[in-house]
Biopython code that builds the backbone (N, CA, C, O; Angstrom):
import numpy as np
from Bio.PDB.StructureBuilder import StructureBuilder

atoms = [
    (1, "MET", "N", (4.861, 7.674, -32.129)),
    (1, "MET", "CA", (4.810, 8.665, -31.056)),
    (1, "MET", "C", (5.647, 7.674, -29.849)),
    (1, "MET", "O", (5.162, 6.635, -29.402)),
    (2, "ASP", "N", (6.579, 8.062, -29.568)),
    (2, "ASP", "CA", (7.505, 7.366, -28.332)),
    (2, "ASP", "C", (7.245, 8.146, -26.881)),
    (2, "ASP", "O", (7.737, 9.235, -26.584)),
    (3, "ILE", "N", (6.547, 7.514, -26.221)),
    (3, "ILE", "CA", (6.162, 7.829, -24.846)),
    (3, "ILE", "C", (7.211, 7.334, -23.533)),
    (3, "ILE", "O", (7.419, 6.149, -23.270)),
    (4, "LYS", "N", (7.686, 8.249, -22.941)),
    (4, "LYS", "CA", (8.419, 7.636, -21.951)),
    (4, "LYS", "C", (8.215, 8.087, -20.551)),
    (4, "LYS", "O", (8.505, 9.251, -20.277)),
    (5, "LEU", "N", (7.729, 7.264, -19.600)),
    (5, "LEU", "CA", (7.179, 7.280, -18.395)),
    (5, "LEU", "C", (8.165, 7.519, -17.333)),
    (5, "LEU", "O", (9.001, 6.619, -17.408)),
    (6, "LYS", "N", (8.438, 8.318, -16.391)),
    (6, "LYS", "CA", (8.994, 8.403, -15.573)),
    (6, "LYS", "C", (8.683, 7.685, -14.281)),
    (6, "LYS", "O", (7.476, 7.478, -14.160)),
    (7, "PRO", "N", (9.309, 7.314, -13.434)),
    (7, "PRO", "CA", (9.033, 6.511, -12.285)),
    (7, "PRO", "C", (8.457, 7.661, -11.191)),
    (7, "PRO", "O", (8.874, 8.787, -10.917)),
    (8, "PHE", "N", (7.483, 6.995, -10.763)),
    (8, "PHE", "CA", (6.681, 7.903, -9.522)),
    (8, "PHE", "C", (6.970, 7.410, -8.083)),
    (8, "PHE", "O", (6.733, 6.311, -7.582)),
    (9, "ASP", "N", (7.522, 8.468, -7.574)),
    (9, "ASP", "CA", (8.010, 8.280, -6.103)),
    (9, "ASP", "C", (6.538, 8.706, -4.963)),
    (9, "ASP", "O", (6.199, 9.820, -4.564)),
    (10, "PHE", "N", (6.048, 7.651, -4.744)),
    (10, "PHE", "CA", (4.879, 7.686, -4.037)),
    (10, "PHE", "C", (5.296, 8.148, -2.695)),
    (10, "PHE", "O", (4.324, 8.655, -2.136)),
    (11, "ALA", "N", (6.446, 8.175, -1.896)),
    (11, "ALA", "CA", (6.753, 8.698, -0.788)),
    (11, "ALA", "C", (6.761, 10.165, -0.867)),
    (11, "ALA", "O", (6.132, 10.911, -0.116)),
    (12, "GLN", "N", (7.622, 10.565, -1.963)),
    (12, "GLN", "CA", (7.803, 11.878, -2.227)),
    (12, "GLN", "C", (6.252, 12.821, -2.263)),
    (12, "GLN", "O", (6.121, 13.953, -1.797)),
    (13, "ALA", "N", (5.243, 12.057, -2.902)),
    (13, "ALA", "CA", (3.937, 12.978, -3.164)),
    (13, "ALA", "C", (3.228, 12.832, -2.024)),
    (13, "ALA", "O", (2.389, 13.723, -1.884)),
    (14, "ALA", "N", (3.273, 11.774, -0.884)),
    (14, "ALA", "CA", (2.420, 11.924, -0.016)),
    (14, "ALA", "C", (3.328, 12.744, 0.977)),
    (14, "ALA", "O", (2.737, 13.225, 1.944)),
    (15, "THR", "N", (4.556, 12.949, 0.883)),
    (15, "THR", "CA", (4.963, 14.014, 1.520)),
    (15, "THR", "C", (4.779, 15.437, 1.067)),
    (15, "THR", "O", (4.684, 16.361, 1.874)),
    (16, "LYS", "N", (4.739, 15.570, -0.007)),
    (16, "LYS", "CA", (4.300, 16.907, -0.377)),
    (16, "LYS", "C", (2.694, 17.075, -0.261)),
    (16, "LYS", "O", (2.211, 18.207, -0.306)),
    (17, "ALA", "N", (1.930, 16.009, -0.120)),
    (17, "ALA", "CA", (0.201, 16.262, 0.078)),
    (17, "ALA", "C", (-0.028, 16.373, 1.669)),
    (17, "ALA", "O", (-1.152, 16.245, 2.156)),
    (18, "GLY", "N", (1.128, 16.622, 2.445)),
    (18, "GLY", "CA", (1.053, 16.670, 3.838)),
    (18, "GLY", "C", (0.330, 15.337, 4.829)),
    (18, "GLY", "O", (-0.441, 15.292, 5.787)),
    (19, "MET", "N", (1.099, 14.296, 3.950)),
    (19, "MET", "CA", (0.696, 13.250, 4.776)),
    (19, "MET", "C", (2.092, 12.210, 5.100)),
    (19, "MET", "O", (2.283, 11.110, 4.582)),
    (20, "PRO", "N", (3.013, 12.928, 6.139)),
    (20, "PRO", "CA", (4.104, 12.131, 6.452)),
    (20, "PRO", "C", (4.175, 10.909, 7.088)),
    (20, "PRO", "O", (5.251, 10.319, 7.191)),
    (21, "GLN", "N", (2.942, 10.385, 7.609)),
    (21, "GLN", "CA", (2.968, 8.906, 8.144)),
    (21, "GLN", "C", (2.783, 8.137, 7.062)),
    (21, "GLN", "O", (3.430, 7.090, 7.046)),
    (22, "VAL", "N", (1.950, 8.407, 5.984)),
    (22, "VAL", "CA", (1.953, 7.631, 4.919)),
    (22, "VAL", "C", (3.019, 7.471, 3.906)),
    (22, "VAL", "O", (3.224, 6.552, 3.113)),
    (23, "ALA", "N", (3.774, 8.793, 4.157)),
    (23, "ALA", "CA", (4.979, 8.698, 3.342)),
    (23, "ALA", "C", (6.020, 7.699, 3.945)),
    (23, "ALA", "O", (6.578, 6.919, 3.173)),
    (24, "GLN", "N", (6.351, 7.676, 5.448)),
    (24, "GLN", "CA", (7.060, 6.557, 5.776)),
    (24, "GLN", "C", (6.413, 5.245, 5.986)),
    (24, "GLN", "O", (7.155, 4.270, 6.111)),
    (25, "ARG", "N", (5.479, 5.129, 6.026)),
    (25, "ARG", "CA", (4.838, 3.725, 5.781)),
    (25, "ARG", "C", (5.135, 3.207, 4.083)),
    (25, "ARG", "O", (5.107, 2.030, 3.723)),
    (26, "VAL", "N", (5.383, 4.251, 3.292)),
    (26, "VAL", "CA", (5.752, 3.866, 2.052)),
    (26, "VAL", "C", (7.058, 3.496, 1.790)),
    (26, "VAL", "O", (7.361, 2.516, 1.110)),
    (27, "ARG", "N", (8.009, 4.425, 2.428)),
    (27, "ARG", "CA", (9.407, 4.024, 2.510)),
    (27, "ARG", "C", (9.742, 2.679, 3.296)),
    (27, "ARG", "O", (10.449, 1.822, 2.766)),
    (28, "GLU", "N", (9.223, 2.520, 4.553)),
    (28, "GLU", "CA", (9.076, 1.088, 4.972)),
    (28, "GLU", "C", (8.909, -0.052, 4.284)),
    (28, "GLU", "O", (9.636, -1.042, 4.356)),
    (29, "SER", "N", (7.859, 0.100, 3.552)),
    (29, "SER", "CA", (7.032, -0.972, 2.815)),
    (29, "SER", "C", (8.099, -1.150, 1.668)),
    (29, "SER", "O", (8.395, -2.291, 1.315)),
    (30, "ALA", "N", (8.794, 0.152, 0.968)),
    (30, "ALA", "CA", (9.738, -0.089, -0.115)),
    (30, "ALA", "C", (11.221, -0.905, 0.501)),
    (30, "ALA", "O", (11.931, -1.639, -0.187)),
    (31, "GLN", "N", (11.426, -0.602, 1.780)),
    (31, "GLN", "CA", (12.579, -1.078, 2.177)),
    (31, "GLN", "C", (12.662, -2.748, 2.561)),
    (31, "GLN", "O", (13.568, -3.571, 2.431)),
    (32, "ALA", "N", (11.207, -2.842, 3.122)),
    (32, "ALA", "CA", (10.580, -4.335, 3.514)),
    (32, "ALA", "C", (10.981, -5.015, 2.235)),
    (32, "ALA", "O", (11.833, -5.902, 2.291)),
    (33, "ALA", "N", (10.415, -4.658, 1.034)),
    (33, "ALA", "CA", (10.470, -5.217, -0.219)),
    (33, "ALA", "C", (11.703, -5.419, -0.927)),
    (33, "ALA", "O", (11.922, -6.136, -1.904)),
    (34, "GLY", "N", (12.658, -4.491, -0.119)),
    (34, "GLY", "CA", (14.225, -4.607, -0.970)),
    (34, "GLY", "C", (14.443, -3.531, -1.919)),
    (34, "GLY", "O", (15.534, -3.399, -2.473)),
    (35, "LEU", "N", (13.405, -2.711, -2.147)),
    (35, "LEU", "CA", (13.663, -1.582, -2.919)),
    (35, "LEU", "C", (14.374, -0.367, -2.216)),
    (35, "LEU", "O", (14.362, -0.217, -0.994)),
    (36, "SER", "N", (14.996, 0.488, -3.099)),
    (36, "SER", "CA", (15.763, 1.515, -2.657)),
    (36, "SER", "C", (14.594, 2.777, -2.296)),
    (36, "SER", "O", (13.449, 2.717, -2.743)),
    (37, "GLY", "N", (14.988, 3.704, -1.582)),
    (37, "GLY", "CA", (14.009, 4.607, -1.471)),
    (37, "GLY", "C", (13.354, 5.593, -2.802)),
    (37, "GLY", "O", (12.299, 6.205, -2.966)),
    (38, "ALA", "N", (14.608, 5.368, -3.629)),
    (38, "ALA", "CA", (14.082, 6.197, -5.053)),
    (38, "ALA", "C", (14.135, 5.035, -6.005)),
    (38, "ALA", "O", (14.917, 4.089, -5.911)),
    (39, "ALA", "N", (13.313, 5.188, -6.838)),
    (39, "ALA", "CA", (12.711, 3.862, -7.622)),
    (39, "ALA", "C", (13.383, 4.496, -9.068)),
    (39, "ALA", "O", (13.272, 3.788, -10.069)),
    (40, "GLY", "N", (14.026, 5.720, -9.185)),
    (40, "GLY", "CA", (14.490, 6.281, -10.488)),
    (40, "GLY", "C", (15.619, 5.855, -10.995)),
    (40, "GLY", "O", (16.034, 4.753, -10.636)),
    (41, "PRO", "N", (16.252, 6.529, -11.804)),
    (41, "PRO", "CA", (17.418, 6.078, -12.323)),
    (41, "PRO", "C", (18.677, 6.083, -11.447)),
    (41, "PRO", "O", (19.716, 5.504, -11.764)),
    (42, "ALA", "N", (18.483, 6.841, -10.227)),
    (42, "ALA", "CA", (19.587, 7.094, -9.277)),
    (42, "ALA", "C", (19.523, 5.966, -8.612)),
    (42, "ALA", "O", (20.625, 5.809, -8.088)),
    (43, "ALA", "N", (18.782, 5.044, -8.338)),
    (43, "ALA", "CA", (18.594, 3.860, -7.606)),
    (43, "ALA", "C", (20.135, 2.990, -8.130)),
    (43, "ALA", "O", (20.700, 3.034, -9.223)),
    (44, "SER", "N", (20.469, 2.294, -6.985)),
    (44, "SER", "CA", (21.488, 1.611, -7.098)),
    (44, "SER", "C", (21.447, 0.243, -8.230)),
    (44, "SER", "O", (20.474, -0.511, -8.257)),
    (45, "GLY", "N", (22.663, 0.057, -9.150)),
    (45, "GLY", "CA", (22.468, -0.698, -10.183)),
    (45, "GLY", "C", (22.423, -2.252, -9.812)),
    (45, "GLY", "O", (21.961, -3.156, -10.509)),
    (46, "GLY", "N", (23.020, -2.350, -8.539)),
    (46, "GLY", "CA", (22.929, -3.634, -8.203)),
    (46, "GLY", "C", (21.630, -4.256, -7.606)),
    (46, "GLY", "O", (21.564, -5.473, -7.431)),
    (47, "VAL", "N", (20.692, -3.501, -7.323)),
    (47, "VAL", "CA", (19.071, -3.879, -6.874)),
    (47, "VAL", "C", (18.394, -4.072, -7.856)),
    (47, "VAL", "O", (18.239, -3.205, -8.716)),
    (48, "GLU", "N", (17.839, -5.298, -7.917)),
    (48, "GLU", "CA", (16.858, -5.441, -8.749)),
    (48, "GLU", "C", (15.439, -4.685, -8.369)),
    (48, "GLU", "O", (15.024, -4.702, -7.210)),
    (49, "LYS", "N", (14.789, -4.079, -9.344)),
    (49, "LYS", "CA", (13.899, -3.383, -9.311)),
    (49, "LYS", "C", (12.410, -4.521, -8.947)),
    (49, "LYS", "O", (12.379, -5.724, -9.206)),
    (50, "ALA", "N", (11.586, -3.920, -8.468)),
    (50, "ALA", "CA", (10.229, -4.931, -8.207)),
    (50, "ALA", "C", (9.449, -4.156, -9.179)),
    (50, "ALA", "O", (9.515, -2.941, -9.362)),
    (51, "GLY", "N", (8.584, -5.142, -9.872)),
    (51, "GLY", "CA", (7.585, -4.706, -10.794)),
    (51, "GLY", "C", (6.181, -4.211, -10.183)),
    (51, "GLY", "O", (5.732, -4.638, -9.120)),
    (52, "PHE", "N", (5.637, -3.388, -10.880)),
    (52, "PHE", "CA", (4.181, -2.827, -10.103)),
    (52, "PHE", "C", (3.483, -4.197, -9.646)),
    (52, "PHE", "O", (3.039, -4.153, -8.499)),
    (53, "SER", "N", (3.295, -5.465, -10.369)),
    (53, "SER", "CA", (2.533, -6.318, -9.805)),
    (53, "SER", "C", (2.915, -6.829, -8.766)),
    (53, "SER", "O", (2.083, -7.332, -8.010)),
    (54, "GLN", "N", (4.455, -6.836, -8.415)),
    (54, "GLN", "CA", (4.845, -7.634, -7.089)),
    (54, "GLN", "C", (4.762, -6.476, -5.821)),
    (54, "GLN", "O", (4.859, -6.738, -4.622)),
    (55, "VAL", "N", (4.583, -5.307, -6.346)),
    (55, "VAL", "CA", (4.578, -4.373, -4.985)),
    (55, "VAL", "C", (2.926, -4.216, -4.713)),
    (55, "VAL", "O", (2.490, -3.920, -3.601)),
    (56, "PHE", "N", (2.245, -4.405, -5.638)),
    (56, "PHE", "CA", (0.734, -4.418, -5.681)),
    (56, "PHE", "C", (0.238, -5.646, -4.779)),
    (56, "PHE", "O", (-0.533, -5.570, -3.822)),
    (57, "SER", "N", (0.811, -6.719, -5.262)),
    (57, "SER", "CA", (0.641, -7.997, -4.408)),
    (57, "SER", "C", (1.199, -8.005, -3.126)),
    (57, "SER", "O", (0.608, -8.597, -2.222)),
    (58, "GLN", "N", (2.348, -7.380, -2.907)),
    (58, "GLN", "CA", (2.765, -7.340, -1.540)),
    (58, "GLN", "C", (1.756, -6.210, -0.528)),
    (58, "GLN", "O", (1.584, -6.185, 0.691)),
    (59, "ALA", "N", (1.275, -5.436, -1.506)),
    (59, "ALA", "CA", (0.319, -4.487, -0.558)),
    (59, "ALA", "C", (-1.088, -5.037, -0.220)),
    (59, "ALA", "O", (-1.691, -4.780, 0.822)),
    (60, "LEU", "N", (-1.587, -5.905, -1.330)),
    (60, "LEU", "CA", (-2.728, -6.736, -1.142)),
    (60, "LEU", "C", (-2.435, -7.608, 0.255)),
    (60, "LEU", "O", (-3.074, -7.382, 1.282)),
    (61, "ASN", "N", (-1.465, -8.561, 0.177)),
    (61, "ASN", "CA", (-1.015, -9.404, 1.114)),
    (61, "ASN", "C", (-0.985, -8.593, 2.626)),
    (61, "ASN", "O", (-1.443, -8.985, 3.700)),
    (62, "ASN", "N", (-0.371, -7.493, 2.348)),
    (62, "ASN", "CA", (-0.174, -6.500, 3.830)),
    (62, "ASN", "C", (-1.650, -6.507, 4.295)),
    (62, "ASN", "O", (-1.955, -7.175, 5.283)),
    (63, "VAL", "N", (-2.630, -5.750, 3.583)),
    (63, "VAL", "CA", (-3.897, -5.612, 4.094)),
    (63, "VAL", "C", (-4.735, -6.826, 4.459)),
    (63, "VAL", "O", (-5.592, -6.760, 5.340)),
    (64, "SER", "N", (-4.505, -7.828, 3.842)),
    (64, "SER", "CA", (-4.870, -9.087, 3.982)),
    (64, "SER", "C", (-4.687, -9.539, 5.595)),
    (64, "SER", "O", (-5.525, -9.814, 6.454)),
    (65, "GLN", "N", (-3.314, -9.497, 5.621)),
    (65, "GLN", "CA", (-2.844, -9.856, 6.713)),
    (65, "GLN", "C", (-3.301, -8.921, 7.992)),
    (65, "GLN", "O", (-3.494, -9.466, 9.079)),
    (66, "ALA", "N", (-3.441, -7.737, 7.859)),
    (66, "ALA", "CA", (-4.087, -6.788, 8.974)),
    (66, "ALA", "C", (-5.468, -7.195, 9.053)),
    (66, "ALA", "O", (-6.013, -7.118, 10.154)),
    (67, "GLN", "N", (-6.245, -7.695, 7.870)),
    (67, "GLN", "CA", (-7.753, -7.936, 8.391)),
    (67, "GLN", "C", (-7.676, -9.210, 9.326)),
    (67, "GLN", "O", (-8.365, -9.252, 10.345)),
    (68, "MET", "N", (-6.881, -10.193, 8.993)),
    (68, "MET", "CA", (-6.983, -11.459, 9.599)),
    (68, "MET", "C", (-6.453, -11.062, 10.912)),
    (68, "MET", "O", (-6.952, -11.513, 11.942)),
    (69, "LYS", "N", (-5.367, -10.159, 10.925)),
    (69, "LYS", "CA", (-5.124, -10.018, 12.652)),
    (69, "LYS", "C", (-6.200, -9.250, 13.170)),
    (69, "LYS", "O", (-6.357, -9.491, 14.367)),
    (70, "ALA", "N", (-6.955, -8.464, 12.745)),
    (70, "ALA", "CA", (-7.884, -7.821, 13.452)),
    (70, "ALA", "C", (-9.115, -8.725, 13.541)),
    (70, "ALA", "O", (-9.905, -8.543, 14.467)),
    (71, "GLN", "N", (-9.287, -9.497, 12.817)),
    (71, "GLN", "CA", (-10.272, -10.549, 13.042)),
    (71, "GLN", "C", (-9.838, -11.458, 13.995)),
    (71, "GLN", "O", (-10.758, -11.909, 14.677)),
    (72, "GLY", "N", (-8.796, -11.846, 14.243)),
    (72, "GLY", "CA", (-8.558, -12.732, 15.272)),
    (72, "GLY", "C", (-8.471, -11.834, 16.632)),
    (72, "GLY", "O", (-8.690, -12.401, 17.702)),
    (73, "MET", "N", (-8.245, -10.839, 16.616)),
    (73, "MET", "CA", (-8.161, -10.047, 17.965)),
    (73, "MET", "C", (-9.618, -9.751, 18.202)),
    (73, "MET", "O", (-9.870, -9.367, 19.344)),
    (74, "GLN", "N", (-10.678, -9.852, 17.329)),
    (74, "GLN", "CA", (-12.082, -9.390, 17.726)),
    (74, "GLN", "C", (-12.296, -11.031, 18.564)),
    (74, "GLN", "O", (-12.442, -11.233, 19.770)),
    (75, "ARG", "N", (-12.244, -12.103, 17.355)),
    (75, "ARG", "CA", (-12.301, -13.267, 18.432)),
    (75, "ARG", "C", (-12.012, -13.362, 19.770)),
    (75, "ARG", "O", (-12.819, -13.721, 20.628)),
    (76, "GLU", "N", (-10.817, -13.030, 19.967)),
    (76, "GLU", "CA", (-10.089, -13.298, 21.238)),
    (76, "GLU", "C", (-10.892, -12.264, 22.025)),
    (76, "GLU", "O", (-11.153, -12.682, 23.153)),
    (77, "VAL", "N", (-11.405, -10.928, 21.751)),
    (77, "VAL", "CA", (-11.920, -10.226, 22.789)),
    (77, "VAL", "C", (-13.344, -10.514, 23.226)),
    (77, "VAL", "O", (-13.791, -10.305, 24.353)),
    (78, "ALA", "N", (-14.209, -11.183, 21.860)),
    (78, "ALA", "CA", (-15.412, -12.043, 22.346)),
    (78, "ALA", "C", (-15.197, -13.112, 23.192)),
    (78, "ALA", "O", (-16.112, -13.370, 23.974)),
    (79, "LEU", "N", (-14.258, -13.756, 23.216)),
    (79, "LEU", "CA", (-13.819, -15.018, 24.163)),
    (79, "LEU", "C", (-13.616, -14.339, 25.467)),
    (79, "LEU", "O", (-13.705, -15.097, 26.433)),
    (80, "ASP", "N", (-13.385, -13.198, 25.706)),
    (80, "ASP", "CA", (-12.776, -12.385, 27.169)),
    (80, "ASP", "C", (-11.594, -12.866, 27.324)),
    (80, "ASP", "O", (-11.396, -13.391, 28.420)),
    (81, "ASN", "N", (-10.714, -12.861, 26.565)),
    (81, "ASN", "CA", (-9.291, -13.318, 26.539)),
    (81, "ASN", "C", (-8.734, -11.819, 27.312)),
    (81, "ASN", "O", (-8.855, -10.691, 26.835)),
    (82, "PRO", "N", (-8.193, -12.130, 28.437)),
    (82, "PRO", "CA", (-7.521, -10.817, 29.030)),
    (82, "PRO", "C", (-6.426, -10.189, 28.606)),
    (82, "PRO", "O", (-6.102, -9.052, 28.950)),
    (83, "THR", "N", (-5.636, -11.123, 27.615)),
    (83, "THR", "CA", (-4.482, -10.851, 27.236)),
    (83, "THR", "C", (-4.406, -9.864, 25.904)),
    (83, "THR", "O", (-3.372, -9.308, 25.532)),
    (84, "VAL", "N", (-5.749, -9.749, 25.234)),
    (84, "VAL", "CA", (-5.883, -8.854, 24.355)),
    (84, "VAL", "C", (-7.006, -7.837, 24.815)),
    (84, "VAL", "O", (-8.120, -8.178, 25.213)),
    (85, "SER", "N", (-6.563, -6.580, 24.707)),
    (85, "SER", "CA", (-7.319, -5.351, 24.885)),
    (85, "SER", "C", (-8.216, -4.849, 23.888)),
    (85, "SER", "O", (-7.947, -4.972, 22.693)),
    (86, "LEU", "N", (-9.264, -4.294, 24.290)),
    (86, "LEU", "CA", (-10.262, -3.902, 23.440)),
    (86, "LEU", "C", (-9.875, -2.674, 22.353)),
    (86, "LEU", "O", (-10.165, -2.502, 21.170)),
    (87, "GLU", "N", (-9.113, -1.937, 23.284)),
    (87, "GLU", "CA", (-8.324, -0.620, 22.420)),
    (87, "GLU", "C", (-7.421, -1.034, 21.535)),
    (87, "GLU", "O", (-7.471, -0.297, 20.550)),
    (88, "GLU", "N", (-6.426, -2.068, 21.396)),
    (88, "GLU", "CA", (-5.999, -2.597, 20.618)),
    (88, "GLU", "C", (-6.613, -3.334, 19.593)),
    (88, "GLU", "O", (-6.111, -3.338, 18.469)),
    (89, "THR", "N", (-7.584, -3.924, 19.832)),
    (89, "THR", "CA", (-8.440, -4.466, 18.758)),
    (89, "THR", "C", (-9.074, -3.446, 18.277)),
    (89, "THR", "O", (-9.459, -3.641, 17.124)),
    (90, "MET", "N", (-9.308, -2.530, 18.670)),
    (90, "MET", "CA", (-10.262, -1.598, 17.866)),
    (90, "MET", "C", (-9.356, -0.691, 16.850)),
    (90, "MET", "O", (-9.802, -0.333, 15.760)),
    (91, "VAL", "N", (-7.818, -0.295, 17.382)),
    (91, "VAL", "CA", (-6.916, -0.033, 16.526)),
    (91, "VAL", "C", (-6.586, -1.154, 15.153)),
    (91, "VAL", "O", (-6.574, -0.827, 13.966)),
    (92, "ALA", "N", (-6.398, -2.186, 15.573)),
    (92, "ALA", "CA", (-6.015, -2.851, 14.469)),
    (92, "ALA", "C", (-7.244, -3.148, 13.533)),
    (92, "ALA", "O", (-6.994, -3.742, 12.485)),
    (93, "MET", "N", (-8.637, -2.772, 13.822)),
    (93, "MET", "CA", (-9.588, -3.063, 12.814)),
    (93, "MET", "C", (-9.512, -1.624, 12.086)),
    (93, "MET", "O", (-9.621, -1.622, 10.860)),
    (94, "GLN", "N", (-9.354, -0.551, 12.682)),
    (94, "GLN", "CA", (-9.348, 0.896, 12.020)),
    (94, "GLN", "C", (-8.074, 0.831, 10.997)),
    (94, "GLN", "O", (-8.247, 1.522, 9.993)),
    (95, "ARG", "N", (-7.010, 0.236, 11.049)),
    (95, "ARG", "CA", (-5.817, -0.133, 10.280)),
    (95, "ARG", "C", (-6.063, -1.053, 9.281)),
    (95, "ARG", "O", (-5.422, -0.993, 8.232)),
    (96, "ALA", "N", (-6.954, -1.946, 9.475)),
    (96, "ALA", "CA", (-7.286, -2.928, 8.375)),
    (96, "ALA", "C", (-8.279, -2.288, 7.749)),
    (96, "ALA", "O", (-8.253, -2.513, 6.540)),
    (97, "GLN", "N", (-9.296, -1.455, 8.150)),
    (97, "GLN", "CA", (-10.366, -0.702, 7.375)),
    (97, "GLN", "C", (-9.705, 0.401, 6.540)),
    (97, "GLN", "O", (-10.151, 0.575, 5.406)),
    (98, "ILE", "N", (-8.682, 1.175, 6.977)),
    (98, "ILE", "CA", (-7.975, 2.028, 6.236)),
    (98, "ILE", "C", (-7.412, 1.427, 5.093)),
    (98, "ILE", "O", (-7.684, 1.685, 3.921)),
    (99, "GLY", "N", (-6.465, 0.460, 5.603)),
    (99, "GLY", "CA", (-5.985, -0.489, 4.335)),
    (99, "GLY", "C", (-6.718, -0.638, 3.301)),
    (99, "GLY", "O", (-6.421, -0.216, 2.183)),
    (100, "PHE", "N", (-7.867, -1.328, 3.627)),
    (100, "PHE", "CA", (-8.648, -1.926, 2.534)),
    (100, "PHE", "C", (-9.147, -0.790, 1.821)),
    (100, "PHE", "O", (-9.115, -0.850, 0.591)),
    (101, "GLN", "N", (-9.740, 0.547, 2.545)),
    (101, "GLN", "CA", (-10.155, 1.840, 1.722)),
    (101, "GLN", "C", (-9.192, 2.210, 0.504)),
    (101, "GLN", "O", (-9.465, 2.534, -0.652)),
    (102, "ALA", "N", (-7.809, 2.030, 1.248)),
    (102, "ALA", "CA", (-6.718, 2.606, 0.335)),
    (102, "ALA", "C", (-6.651, 1.587, -0.701)),
    (102, "ALA", "O", (-6.377, 1.950, -1.845)),
    (103, "THR", "N", (-6.849, 0.447, -0.468)),
    (103, "THR", "CA", (-6.597, -0.632, -1.782)),
    (103, "THR", "C", (-7.671, -0.399, -2.627)),
    (103, "THR", "O", (-7.529, -0.250, -3.841)),
    (104, "LEU", "N", (-8.843, -0.354, -1.998)),
    (104, "LEU", "CA", (-10.207, -0.044, -2.967)),
    (104, "LEU", "C", (-10.008, 1.154, -3.866)),
    (104, "LEU", "O", (-10.290, 1.063, -5.061)),
    (105, "GLN", "N", (-9.548, 2.238, -3.363)),
    (105, "GLN", "CA", (-9.252, 3.690, -4.246)),
    (105, "GLN", "C", (-8.205, 3.556, -5.027)),
    (105, "GLN", "O", (-8.181, 4.256, -6.039)),
    (106, "VAL", "N", (-7.283, 2.797, -4.807)),
    (106, "VAL", "CA", (-6.218, 2.440, -6.008)),
    (106, "VAL", "C", (-6.765, 1.430, -7.139)),
    (106, "VAL", "O", (-6.278, 1.389, -8.269)),
    (107, "ARG", "N", (-7.789, 0.652, -6.724)),
    (107, "ARG", "CA", (-8.228, -0.177, -7.645)),
    (107, "ARG", "C", (-9.328, 0.448, -8.429)),
    (107, "ARG", "O", (-9.517, 0.163, -9.611)),
    (108, "ASN", "N", (-10.116, 1.375, -7.709)),
    (108, "ASN", "CA", (-10.969, 2.567, -8.624)),
    (108, "ASN", "C", (-10.239, 3.078, -9.665)),
    (108, "ASN", "O", (-10.511, 2.912, -10.854)),
    (109, "LYS", "N", (-9.304, 3.706, -9.221)),
    (109, "LYS", "CA", (-8.180, 4.968, -10.071)),
    (109, "LYS", "C", (-7.615, 4.099, -11.032)),
    (109, "LYS", "O", (-7.372, 4.656, -12.102)),
    (110, "LEU", "N", (-7.254, 2.548, -10.945)),
    (110, "LEU", "CA", (-6.549, 1.813, -11.897)),
    (110, "LEU", "C", (-7.602, 1.461, -13.053)),
    (110, "LEU", "O", (-7.349, 1.509, -14.257)),
    (111, "VAL", "N", (-8.970, 1.058, -12.413)),
    (111, "VAL", "CA", (-10.032, 0.849, -13.304)),
    (111, "VAL", "C", (-10.524, 2.145, -14.307)),
    (111, "VAL", "O", (-10.998, 2.087, -15.442)),
    (112, "GLN", "N", (-10.241, 3.292, -13.484)),
    (112, "GLN", "CA", (-10.960, 4.635, -14.379)),
    (112, "GLN", "C", (-9.649, 4.744, -15.490)),
    (112, "GLN", "O", (-9.849, 4.874, -16.698)),
    (113, "ALA", "N", (-8.561, 4.685, -15.009)),
    (113, "ALA", "CA", (-7.359, 4.858, -16.058)),
    (113, "ALA", "C", (-7.516, 3.886, -17.239)),
    (113, "ALA", "O", (-7.444, 4.331, -18.385)),
    (114, "TYR", "N", (-7.733, 2.534, -17.004)),
    (114, "TYR", "CA", (-8.079, 1.664, -17.948)),
    (114, "TYR", "C", (-8.933, 2.209, -18.896)),
    (114, "TYR", "O", (-8.580, 2.606, -20.006)),
    (115, "SER", "N", (-10.277, 2.229, -18.364)),
    (115, "SER", "CA", (-11.295, 2.706, -19.003)),
    (115, "SER", "C", (-10.921, 4.313, -19.977)),
    (115, "SER", "O", (-11.314, 4.550, -21.119)),
    (116, "ASP", "N", (-10.254, 5.023, -19.291)),
    (116, "ASP", "CA", (-10.127, 6.136, -20.438)),
    (116, "ASP", "C", (-9.124, 5.944, -21.279)),
    (116, "ASP", "O", (-9.188, 6.590, -22.325)),
    (117, "ILE", "N", (-8.080, 5.140, -21.104)),
    (117, "ILE", "CA", (-7.270, 4.759, -22.152)),
    (117, "ILE", "C", (-7.850, 3.789, -23.220)),
    (117, "ILE", "O", (-7.266, 3.723, -24.302)),
    (118, "MET", "N", (-9.039, 2.977, -22.978)),
    (118, "MET", "CA", (-9.732, 2.099, -23.845)),
    (118, "MET", "C", (-10.598, 2.914, -24.450)),
    (118, "MET", "O", (-11.119, 2.306, -25.385)),
    (119, "ASN", "N", (-11.122, 4.355, -24.323)),
    (119, "ASN", "CA", (-11.947, 5.253, -24.807)),
    (119, "ASN", "C", (-11.277, 6.150, -25.396)),
    (119, "ASN", "O", (-12.003, 6.911, -26.035)),
    (120, "MET", "N", (-10.041, 6.413, -25.457)),
    (120, "MET", "CA", (-9.372, 7.259, -26.356)),
    (120, "MET", "C", (-9.290, 6.880, -27.863)),
    (120, "MET", "O", (-8.970, 5.740, -28.200)),
    (121, "GLN", "N", (-9.631, 8.008, -28.903)),
    (121, "GLN", "CA", (-9.618, 7.985, -30.044)),
    (121, "GLN", "C", (-8.281, 8.124, -30.563)),
    (121, "GLN", "O", (-7.553, 9.098, -30.365)),
    (122, "VAL", "N", (-7.929, 6.861, -31.394)),
    (122, "VAL", "CA", (-6.656, 6.546, -32.085)),
    (122, "VAL", "C", (-6.329, 7.231, -33.426)),
    (122, "VAL", "O", (-5.275, 6.976, -34.008)),
]
sb = StructureBuilder()
sb.init_structure("model")
sb.init_model(0)
sb.init_chain("A")
sb.init_seg("    ")
for serial, (resi, resn, name, xyz) in enumerate(atoms, 1):
    if name == "N":
        sb.init_residue(resn, " ", resi, " ")
    sb.init_atom(name, np.array(xyz, "f"), 0.0, 1.0, " ", f" {name:<3s}", serial, name[0])
structure = sb.get_structure()
């Protein structure tokens, strides 16, 4: 049995789901990683495609950086640094929390998919 997987366009899926901000962030992340907007066969041949592990590692690094930035801003607010506003700190904390929750959901989906595959009858 020969199974061919089609590339998945996360930005297009986010747009169809009514989440244009998420779609834009996915496109920006892909551009920052050096990927073209479409990861399918229409992508330019000169661009090396990043693997899932590279993209996932970059996403984890981005979440980690957001958490460290929020933690640093919290520390500065606690020390009454006048250059760091409470509002910016709260926004950074929420961004870090949303990124972490999204990463957690992706992990849960991957574990569930792995479990489903391992439980399949051959």
